[in-house]
MILUMKE-99973 format. One line per 4 residues: number of its first residue (from 1); their letters; for each residue x, y, z of N, C-alpha, C. Coordinates in steps of 0.05 Angstrom, whole numbers, plus 5000, padded with zeros to 4 digits. Example, Ala and Ser with C-alpha at 12.3 -4.5 7.8 and 13.67 -1.06 7.14 Angstrom:
% MILUMKE-99973
1 = AS = 5264 4886 5156 5246 4910 5156 5264 4934 5156; 5257 4955 5142 5273 4979 5143 5258 5001 5157
This chain:
% MILUMKE-99973
1 = MIIK = 4610 6715 1107 4610 6687 1101 4596 6672 1124; 4586 6649 1117 4572 6633 1136 4588 6607 1141; 4590 6600 1166 4603 6575 1174 4580 6556 1182; 4579 6533 1170 4557 6514 1175 4567 6491 1193
5 = GIID = 4549 6483 1211 4555 6460 1228 4530 6443 1230; 4530 6425 1250 4508 6407 1254 4500 6407 1284; 4477 6396 1289 4467 6391 1316 4462 6361 1317; 4474 6348 1336 4471 6319 1337 4446 6310 1352
9 = GQNR = 4442 6285 1355 4418 6274 1367 4415 6280 1397; 4437 6289 1409 4436 6297 1437 4436 6328 1439; 4430 6341 1417 4428 6371 1416 4454 6385 1422; 4476 6372 1416 4503 6385 1418 4510 6398 1391
13 = LWVK = 4522 6421 1392 4529 6436 1368 4558 6429 1360; 4561 6424 1334 4588 6416 1323 4594 6432 1298; 4620 6439 1295 4629 6452 1272 4658 6443 1265; 4664 6440 1239 4690 6431 1231 4706 6456 1223
17 = IRVA = 4731 6457 1233 4749 6478 1224 4777 6467 1219; 4792 6479 1202 4819 6471 1196 4838 6484 1216; 4855 6467 1228 4874 6476 1248 4902 6467 1239; 4922 6486 1241 4949 6480 1232 4969 6490 1252
21 = GYHG = 4992 6476 1252 5015 6483 1268 5040 6480 1251; 5064 6478 1264 5089 6475 1250 5092 6449 1235; 5077 6428 1242 5080 6402 1230 5058 6395 1210; 5040 6414 1205 5019 6408 1186 4992 6417 1197
25 = GREI = 4971 6410 1182 4944 6417 1190 4924 6396 1183; 4901 6398 1195 4879 6380 1190 4852 6392 1198; 4831 6381 1187 4804 6390 1194 4796 6375 1219; 4786 6390 1239 4778 6377 1264 4749 6385 1270
29 = KFRV = 4734 6366 1280 4706 6371 1288 4706 6379 1317; 4695 6404 1322 4695 6416 1349 4666 6417 1359; 4662 6413 1385 4636 6418 1398 4636 6446 1408; 4614 6460 1404 4611 6488 1414 4604 6485 1444
33 = DTAF = 4620 6498 1461 4616 6497 1490 4611 6525 1500; 4586 6532 1506 4579 6559 1515 4589 6565 1543; 4598 6545 1558 4609 6550 1585 4639 6554 1585; 4651 6551 1561 4680 6555 1558 4686 6583 1548
37 = DGEL = 4701 6598 1563 4707 6626 1555 4730 6629 1536; 4746 6608 1533 4769 6609 1515 4761 6607 1486; 4782 6604 1469 4776 6602 1440 4774 6572 1432; 4795 6557 1437 4795 6528 1430 4805 6512 1453
41 = SLPV = 4797 6487 1454 4808 6468 1472 4813 6442 1456; 4837 6432 1458 4845 6408 1442 4857 6387 1460; 4850 6362 1454 4864 6340 1468 4894 6339 1459; 4911 6330 1476 4939 6327 1470 4943 6310 1445
45 = SLAV = 4927 6289 1442 4929 6271 1420 4925 6284 1393; 4911 6306 1392 4907 6321 1367 4927 6344 1364; 4934 6357 1387 4952 6380 1386 4981 6374 1380; 4991 6353 1392 5020 6347 1389 5028 6341 1360
49 = PLGL = 5013 6324 1345 5021 6319 1317 5021 6344 1300; 5005 6364 1307 5004 6389 1291 5028 6407 1296; 5041 6404 1319 5064 6421 1325 5056 6449 1332; 5036 6452 1349 5027 6479 1358 5049 6492 1375
53 = ALVG = 5049 6519 1375 5069 6534 1391 5060 6539 1419; 5076 6530 1439 5070 6534 1467 5073 6564 1474; 5053 6576 1487 5055 6604 1495 5052 6608 1525; 5045 6587 1540 5041 6591 1569 5022 6571 1581
57 = ESEY = 5010 6579 1603 4991 6562 1617 4966 6579 1624; 4943 6565 1623 4918 6578 1631 4910 6569 1658; 4892 6583 1671 4880 6574 1696 4852 6585 1698; 4833 6567 1703 4806 6576 1707 4791 6556 1724
61 = GIAG = 4769 6566 1736 4752 6550 1753 4735 6532 1736; 4728 6509 1747 4711 6490 1733 4686 6485 1750; 4665 6475 1736 4640 6469 1750 4644 6450 1772; 4632 6454 1795 4635 6437 1818 4658 6444 1835
65 = GGTH = 4672 6466 1829 4695 6475 1845 4721 6466 1833; 4742 6476 1844 4769 6469 1835 4778 6486 1811; 4803 6481 1803 4814 6496 1781 4826 6477 1760; 4829 6487 1736 4840 6472 1714 4863 6488 1703
69 = KPLK = 4886 6475 1698 4910 6489 1688 4921 6476 1663; 4907 6479 1640 4918 6468 1616 4941 6485 1605; 4957 6473 1588 4978 6488 1573 4964 6504 1551; 4975 6527 1545 4963 6544 1524 4982 6545 1500
73 = FTAS = 4970 6540 1476 4985 6540 1451 4972 6559 1432; 4986 6566 1410 4973 6581 1388 4970 6562 1365; 4949 6566 1350 4943 6549 1327 4933 6568 1305; 4941 6562 1280 4931 6576 1257 4905 6562 1249
77 = IQWG = 4883 6577 1247 4858 6564 1239 4845 6578 1215; 4829 6563 1201 4812 6574 1180 4785 6577 1193; 4778 6602 1198 4753 6608 1212 4735 6625 1194; 4718 6611 1179 4702 6625 1159 4720 6633 1136
81 = SKNK = 4719 6659 1129 4735 6669 1107 4762 6678 1117; 4768 6676 1143 4793 6686 1154 4812 6664 1162; 4838 6670 1158 4859 6654 1171 4867 6670 1195; 4867 6658 1219 4874 6673 1243 4889 6656 1262
85 = LATA = 4903 6669 1280 4916 6654 1302 4896 6653 1326; 4893 6629 1336 4875 6625 1359 4891 6613 1382; 4882 6618 1406 4895 6604 1429 4880 6578 1434; 4895 6558 1440 4883 6532 1446 4893 6521 1472
89 = DVDQ = 4875 6515 1490 4882 6501 1515 4885 6472 1508; 4907 6460 1516 4912 6432 1510 4915 6416 1535; 4899 6394 1537 4900 6378 1561 4893 6349 1554; 4888 6333 1574 4882 6304 1570 4853 6299 1562
93 = GTTP = 4837 6320 1556 4809 6316 1548 4807 6300 1522; 4783 6293 1515 4779 6277 1491 4763 6291 1469; 4749 6313 1476 4732 6326 1457 4743 6354 1451; 4749 6360 1426 4757 6387 1418 4733 6406 1422
97 = LIGM = 4739 6430 1434 4718 6449 1440 4723 6476 1427; 4702 6489 1419 4703 6518 1411 4689 6533 1433; 4702 6553 1444 4690 6569 1465 4680 6596 1456; 4670 6611 1474 4658 6637 1468 4679 6658 1460
101 = GLLN = 4704 6654 1467 4725 6672 1458 4727 6673 1428; 4723 6650 1415 4724 6649 1385 4699 6659 1373; 4676 6656 1386 4650 6663 1375 4643 6693 1380; 4658 6706 1397 4652 6734 1404 4652 6751 1378
105 = GYVL = 4629 6766 1374 4626 6782 1350 4612 6768 1328; 4607 6743 1330 4593 6727 1309 4564 6723 1318; 4548 6715 1299 4520 6708 1305 4517 6678 1302; 4508 6665 1323 4505 6636 1323 4475 6630 1322
109 = LADF = 4466 6616 1302 4438 6608 1299 4436 6578 1299; 4420 6567 1317 4417 6538 1320 4388 6531 1315; 4382 6515 1295 4356 6505 1289 4354 6476 1298; 4343 6472 1322 4343 6445 1333 4324 6426 1319
113 = DKKE = 4303 6437 1306 4285 6420 1291 4298 6409 1267; 4313 6425 1252 4327 6417 1227 4355 6406 1233; 4364 6408 1258 4391 6399 1266 4413 6414 1250; 4408 6440 1246 4427 6457 1231 4439 6479 1248
117 = LVIK = 4464 6483 1244 4479 6505 1259 4491 6523 1238; 4487 6550 1242 4498 6570 1225 4512 6591 1242; 4537 6597 1234 4552 6618 1248 4558 6639 1227; 4549 6663 1231 4552 6685 1212 4575 6703 1221
121 = EPES = 4592 6708 1201 4615 6727 1206 4604 6755 1208; 4617 6772 1224 4608 6800 1226 4612 6815 1200; 4630 6808 1183 4635 6821 1157 4617 6812 1135; 4597 6795 1142 4580 6784 1121 4563 6804 1106
125 = GEKE = 4563 6830 1115 4548 6851 1102 4520 6852 1111; 4512 6834 1129 4485 6835 1139 4484 6853 1163; 4465 6872 1163 4464 6892 1184 4440 6887 1203; 4431 6863 1205 4409 6857 1222 4416 6860 1251
129 = SNKE = 4398 6871 1266 4402 6873 1295 4395 6846 1308; 4403 6842 1332 4396 6818 1347 4365 6814 1348; 4350 6837 1352 4321 6835 1354 4309 6825 1327; 4320 6835 1305 4310 6826 1279 4315 6796 1275
133 = IERK = 4339 6787 1283 4345 6758 1280 4327 6742 1298; 4322 6751 1322 4304 6736 1340 4276 6734 1329; 4266 6756 1317 4239 6756 1305 4237 6735 1282; 4258 6734 1266 4258 6715 1243 4259 6686 1252
137 = SE = 4271 6681 1275 4274 6654 1285 4249 6644 1300; 4231 6662 1305 4206 6653 1320 4186 6640 1302
C-alpha cells in the first residue's frame, strides 16, 4: 500500500495519519522530521484529549547542545494498511512529527517539483532495489 502526503511551499513533508487512544481517535497532520529518531512526537494539546497510555520518559540530545526529556506514550495508529502501536513523545511543542523510527523499512519518495510525497509499505509487493528507485527518480 502507498501512503500519500504533500510537500508544502517551504519544502516540508507532511502526511496525515489516524491516531487513537483510550478516549477516541482523530486524523492528525504530521511533518516528517528526518532528524528525529523516534516514531511520533505530539503536542500535549493533541495527546491529552486522545487518552494515550503513559509508558515512561525519553531522553535525547538536541541540536545546539542540551537534552530533551519528553514523556513517552503509546498510541494506536493507522499506518498505511496496518493498525499498529507506536510510541509518541509528548511535550509542549506545537507541530506533530513523524520520525525515522516509524519510517524504518519503508520507501519515502519526495517529488519537490510536483509537491508530492509517497511512502511505500514494505509489503506492497514491489521488489525494487534502492538503486532501481533512484534511477527512476532521475
